[in-house]
C-alpha positions as CSV (number, residue, x, y, z in Angstrom):
1,M,90.6,-132.9,-28.1
2,S,94.0,-133.7,-29.2
3,M,94.9,-134.3,-32.8
4,N,95.6,-137.9,-32.1
5,T,92.2,-138.5,-30.6
6,R,90.5,-136.8,-33.5
7,A,92.3,-139.0,-36.0
8,R,91.2,-142.1,-34.1
9,W,87.6,-141.0,-34.1
10,R,87.7,-140.2,-37.8
11,S,89.2,-143.5,-38.6
12,A,86.7,-145.4,-36.4
13,L,83.7,-143.5,-38.0
14,L,85.1,-144.1,-41.5
15,G,85.4,-147.8,-40.7
16,L,81.9,-148.0,-39.3
17,F,80.4,-146.2,-42.3
18,T,82.3,-148.5,-44.7
19,L,81.0,-151.6,-42.8
20,L,77.4,-150.2,-42.9
21,A,77.7,-149.5,-46.6
22,L,79.0,-153.0,-47.3
23,L,76.2,-154.6,-45.2
24,C,73.5,-152.6,-47.0
25,A,74.9,-153.5,-50.4
26,G,75.1,-157.2,-49.4
27,A,78.8,-157.6,-49.9
28,V,79.4,-159.1,-46.5
29,A,77.7,-162.4,-45.9
30,A,77.2,-164.1,-42.6
31,P,79.8,-166.9,-41.9
32,A,77.1,-169.6,-41.8
33,A,75.8,-168.6,-45.3
34,S,79.1,-169.0,-46.9
35,A,79.8,-172.5,-45.6
36,G,80.7,-175.0,-48.4
37,P,80.9,-178.8,-48.6
38,C,82.9,-180.6,-46.0
39,Q,86.6,-180.4,-47.0
40,T,87.9,-182.5,-44.1
41,C,85.5,-185.5,-44.4
42,P,87.5,-188.7,-45.0
43,E,85.1,-189.8,-47.8
44,G,85.1,-186.4,-49.5
45,P,82.3,-183.9,-50.0
46,G,78.9,-185.2,-51.1
47,T,79.5,-188.9,-50.9
48,D,77.6,-191.4,-48.8
49,P,79.7,-194.4,-47.8
50,G,76.5,-196.5,-47.4
51,P,76.1,-199.3,-44.9
52,P,79.1,-201.4,-44.0
53,G,79.3,-205.0,-45.1
54,P,79.0,-207.1,-48.3
55,P,77.2,-205.8,-51.4
56,P,73.5,-206.6,-51.7
57,T,72.4,-210.1,-52.9
58,I,71.1,-210.2,-56.4
59,H,68.7,-212.9,-57.7
60,R,67.6,-213.5,-61.3
61,L,63.9,-214.1,-61.8
62,T,63.2,-215.9,-65.1
63,I,59.6,-216.2,-66.3
64,R,59.8,-219.3,-68.5
65,V,56.2,-220.4,-69.3
66,L,52.7,-218.8,-69.0
67,T,49.8,-221.3,-69.5
68,P,46.2,-220.2,-69.7
69,L,43.9,-222.8,-68.2
70,Q,40.8,-220.6,-68.3
71,N,40.6,-217.3,-70.2
72,Q,39.1,-214.1,-68.7
73,D,37.5,-213.2,-72.0
74,A,35.5,-215.6,-74.1
75,V,38.3,-217.4,-76.0
76,V,41.4,-215.1,-76.2
77,D,43.0,-212.8,-73.7
78,Q,45.5,-210.0,-74.5
79,V,47.8,-210.8,-71.6
80,Y,50.8,-208.8,-70.3
81,I,53.1,-209.3,-67.3
82,K,54.4,-206.8,-64.8
83,I,57.3,-207.2,-62.4
84,N,57.2,-204.7,-59.5
85,G,54.8,-202.5,-61.4
86,Q,56.8,-202.4,-64.7
87,K,55.4,-204.1,-67.9
88,V,58.0,-206.6,-69.0
89,W,56.1,-208.7,-71.6
90,G,53.0,-208.4,-73.8
91,P,50.3,-207.8,-74.6
92,F,50.2,-211.1,-76.3
93,E,47.3,-213.3,-77.4
94,A,46.8,-216.2,-75.0
95,S,44.1,-218.9,-75.1
96,Y,43.6,-222.2,-73.3
97,L,43.0,-223.5,-76.9
98,S,46.4,-222.6,-78.1
99,G,48.4,-223.7,-75.1
100,P,51.4,-222.2,-73.3
101,E,53.3,-219.1,-74.1
102,Y,57.1,-218.7,-73.5
103,P,57.9,-215.2,-72.4
104,N,61.5,-216.0,-71.4
105,V,61.8,-212.8,-69.4
106,A,64.6,-212.4,-66.9
107,R,65.3,-209.6,-64.4
108,G,68.1,-209.2,-61.8
109,L,66.5,-208.1,-58.5
110,P,68.2,-207.1,-55.2
111,G,67.1,-208.7,-51.9
112,A,68.2,-210.7,-49.0
113,V,67.5,-214.4,-48.8
114,G,63.9,-214.9,-47.6
115,S,62.8,-211.4,-48.6
116,T,60.2,-210.6,-51.3
117,I,62.1,-209.5,-54.4
118,A,59.3,-209.2,-56.9
119,D,55.6,-208.7,-57.2
120,V,54.6,-210.5,-60.4
121,E,51.2,-209.6,-62.0
122,V,49.4,-211.0,-65.0
123,W,46.9,-208.7,-66.7
124,D,44.3,-208.9,-69.5
125,D,44.5,-205.8,-71.7
126,D,40.8,-204.8,-72.5
127,D,39.5,-201.7,-74.3
128,F,37.4,-200.6,-71.4
129,G,39.8,-201.2,-68.5
130,D,42.4,-203.9,-67.9
131,D,41.6,-206.9,-65.7
132,R,44.1,-208.2,-63.3
133,I,44.3,-212.0,-63.6
134,G,46.5,-212.3,-60.5
135,L,49.4,-211.2,-58.3
136,A,52.2,-213.4,-56.8
137,H,55.0,-212.4,-54.4
138,V,58.3,-214.0,-55.3
139,K,60.9,-214.5,-52.5
140,A,64.7,-214.7,-52.8
141,N,65.9,-218.3,-52.1
142,G,69.7,-218.0,-52.1
143,S,70.2,-221.0,-54.4
144,T,73.0,-220.5,-56.9
145,A,71.7,-223.5,-58.9
146,G,68.2,-222.0,-59.3
147,V,64.9,-223.2,-58.0
148,N,61.9,-223.8,-60.3
149,S,58.4,-222.9,-59.1
150,Q,54.9,-222.6,-60.5
151,L,52.8,-219.6,-59.6
152,I,49.0,-219.7,-59.9
153,F,47.0,-216.6,-61.0
154,A,43.2,-216.9,-60.5
155,E,41.3,-213.6,-60.5
156,S,38.7,-212.0,-62.7
157,G,37.3,-215.4,-63.7
158,A,40.6,-216.5,-65.3
159,T,43.2,-219.1,-64.3
160,Y,46.8,-219.0,-65.5
161,T,49.9,-220.8,-64.3
162,M,53.4,-219.4,-64.6
163,D,56.7,-221.4,-64.4
164,I,59.6,-219.4,-63.0
165,T,63.2,-219.9,-61.9
166,V,64.8,-217.9,-59.1
167,Q,68.6,-218.1,-58.9
168,R,71.1,-216.2,-56.8
169,I,73.6,-214.5,-59.1
170,S,75.6,-212.5,-56.6
């Protein structure tokens, strides 16, 4: 073997041993493992442009009056109100003897016209388990002037009415 061939073999073996040592030490990673966020995407890395079109429609639901017509308990209920599973008012003492309560609770809720924007529940807070007095589904109406409605809740032996306003605010 000539001197030139020996040098080539030595250089090749040295390169191969160096590559094996680096691979065993974990210094060389596969190209797919080192990929980062998209650098050429028009919206930039990690952003979601969302659906095209106008922003979602928002309606304001205002609970104005809650009137007990028949209590779940003997004379006084400890009522509270939930909107979409979240307590927004109460517990508060309510009785058909004392008349209506005025929660004046307002929430902005997204939803297209005609879609259900809120599940409104009235509950009686009891020591040994709460009793649901009722559930009503409120739909978006698209009215910028607001639409007044009355909901009726009649479960667990109680009857309540609720006066609400639904108004499109965006």
